[in-house]
Each structure stands twice: as structure tokens, then as C-alpha cells.
VEXLUMTI-443499 format. One record per residue (C-alpha): x, y, z. Coordinates in steps of 0.2 Angstrom, whole numbers, plus 5000, padded with zeros to 4 digits. Example, Ala and Ser with C-alpha at 12.3 -4.5 7.8 and 13.67 -1.06 7.14 Angstrom:
BEGIN
5062	4978	5039
5068	4995	5036
***
This chain:
BEGIN
4879	5116	5021
4873	5098	5024
4883	5086	5037
4896	5076	5029
4898	5057	5030
4914	5048	5026
4911	5031	5018
4926	5019	5017
4925	5005	5005
4934	4989	5010
4936	4971	5009
4938	4959	5023
4958	4957	5025
4956	4938	5021
4971	4928	5012
4968	4927	4994
4953	4940	4995
4961	4957	4999
4975	4965	4989
4977	4950	4977
4989	4959	4965
5002	4961	4979
5002	4941	4981
5017	4939	4969
5026	4951	4980
5020	4947	4997
5011	4930	4997
4993	4929	5002
4995	4931	5020
5007	4946	5018
4995	4954	5007
4980	4951	5020
4992	4957	5034
4995	4974	5024
4977	4975	5019
4972	4974	5037
4984	4987	5042
4979	4999	5028
4960	4997	5033
4963	5001	5052
4975	5016	5046
4961	5024	5035
4948	5021	5048
4959	5030	5062
4962	5045	5049
4944	5046	5045
4938	5046	5064
4953	5058	5068
4947	5070	5056
4931	5074	5065
4921	5079	5050
4905	5068	5053
4899	5050	5053
4911	5038	5047
4903	5023	5039
4913	5006	5033
4905	5000	5018
4910	4981	5017
4912	4964	5008
4908	4952	5013
4892	4957	5022
4894	4966	5039
4887	4951	5047
4901	4940	5043
4911	4935	5059
4927	4942	5050
4922	4960	5055
4920	4955	5073
4938	4950	5074
4944	4968	5071
4946	4981	5085
4935	4994	5076
4928	5008	5087
4911	5008	5090
4909	5025	5082
4910	5017	5065
4893	5012	5057
4893	4997	5045
4884	4994	5028
4886	4982	5014
4892	4985	4997
4880	4972	4990
4880	4966	4971
4888	4973	4956
4903	4981	4950
4911	4994	4959
4902	5008	4950
4885	5000	4955
4891	4999	4973
4898	5016	4974
4882	5023	4965
4870	5015	4978
4880	5021	4992
4881	5039	4985
4863	5040	4982
4858	5033	4999
4868	5046	5008
4863	5061	4997
4845	5055	4999
4847	5056	5018
4853	5074	5017
4871	5072	5020
4885	5076	5008
4897	5061	5005
4916	5058	5003
4919	5041	4997
4936	5033	4999
4944	5016	5000
4959	5009	5009
4972	5008	4996
4980	5026	4998
4988	5028	5014
4995	5045	5008
4977	5050	5012
4977	5058	5029
4966	5067	5041
4973	5084	5033
4967	5079	5016
4949	5074	5023
4947	5089	5033
4953	5099	5017
4941	5090	5006
4926	5093	5019
4931	5113	5018
4931	5112	4999
4913	5104	4998
4907	5120	5007
4912	5130	4990
4911	5116	4977
4898	5103	4971
4911	5091	4971
4929	5087	4975
4943	5073	4969
4959	5068	4975
4968	5059	4959
4981	5045	4962
4995	5044	4950
4988	5028	4941
4974	5038	4934
4960	5034	4946
4954	5043	4962
4958	5040	4981
4943	5052	4985
4927	5058	4978
4917	5070	4988
4899	5075	4982
4886	5087	4987
4875	5080	4975
4870	5063	4967
4870	5059	4948
4871	5041	4942
4882	5045	4926
4896	5048	4938
4898	5029	4940
4889	5021	4925
4901	5013	4912
4917	5019	4920
4932	5008	4915
4937	5004	4934
4955	5001	4938
4961	5010	4922
4971	5026	4919
4955	5036	4913
4945	5035	4929
4949	5052	4935
4948	5061	4919
4932	5053	4914
4924	5057	4931
4930	5075	4929
4923	5076	4911
4906	5070	4917
4906	5082	4931
4909	5097	4919
4896	5090	4907
4883	5090	4921
4888	5109	4924
4893	5105	4942
4908	5114	4950
4922	5103	4955
4939	5106	4963
4954	5093	4961
4969	5092	4973
4987	5085	4970
4989	5067	4965
4993	5054	4978
4999	5036	4977
4988	5019	4979
4996	5004	4985
4990	4991	4972
5003	4983	4963
5021	4975	4968
5030	4991	4962
5019	5003	4973
5027	4995	4988
5039	5008	4988
5027	5020	4993
5025	5013	5009
5032	5022	5025
5048	5015	5031
5040	5010	5047
5027	4999	5038
5041	4989	5029
5042	4975	5041
5045	4956	5040
5025	4953	5042
5023	4958	5024
5036	4947	5017
***
């Protein structure tokens, strides 16, 4: 079994840049505040899982001063997302990690229901399957785990639509690769999704 690397795709929590679809409900600063809390939560869950290296794949560049303002553990490694659509950025990262002899768990910061338990469960599943997925109720996925790389998993996907998960499953099956999917979770993307926030998170800083 290859070592497993968790790679978290994240935007800097800057007003007007992060969680822009939540701005109508929270305002630019409120949306940015929530984005930062979600980022730090995801980092903490990933580190607590103790699966392997945790990498933060960021935009803007990891050399931007915004990243030095956050209290991020020295355990966390940084990389840049680079140019291109989400598929191109995910593809580059997955290819690099797999080429370095590691399996990869790709996640974002939109699903705070994704916990240490899910990450550890997924790492265990990767011992038995070529790939793993945790879907979200809007038709996307919160996690993609891979023991192999193939560009077709990321090319010409209609990102941010309700077909992302099923299209990815179909492509994995077409490649003849084993896949295990888990129960659906909820992303926090749109104003209506705010109902999925934990009660403790529903604070004035997001209003």
C-alpha cells in the first residue's frame, strides 16, 4: 500500500474572492470569515486524521502574503493550484502525487461534514479499492481518493453541476477500476446551504 497524501484545494479567504455565492446572504466580509473558518476546520480534521502528509494547494500563490497571516501548522505543506479550470488543476496535482509514489485524497473546504472519521475511513478503503468517492447532495463530490492517475477523470467535466459525481463514477467504471462510494454529505456553497452549518457556527461574524 502506498503512503497517502491529503491535498486540500483552497482559495484565500479574502472578501469578494472566497465563497462568493454566499455574498448575497452574508456580505463579502461575512463570506470571507466563514471561508476562513471552514479552511481552518478542514486543516484541523486532516491533521488529526494522521493518515499521512497534509498539503494545502492554494490560490493565489503560496508566496502571497495572505497565507502568512493564518495560524497554520508547520506540518502543512504548500503547493500552488496554478492556471486552468478546476479539472486541469486537480489533474496536475493528482498526477504529481501519484508519480511520487503516493496515493492521494483530494478534498476542498466546502464540506464541514467531512471529518477525521471520513478521512480515516477513506484511507482504509483505499487499501481495497482503486478509488473512493464521497458524494455531496448537489451532485458533486467532497472527496476523491485515488491509487492511480488517469486524465479522463478530470477532462471535460462540467464542474459545479449536478452531474460531476455520476460522470466520475462512470469514467472510473469505463477504465475498469474498482470504486467505493460512501454516504452523501452537504456542501456549503449557496445561501440555502447555510442551514447545514453547526449551531455553534451560526454567529454574528457571518451576518
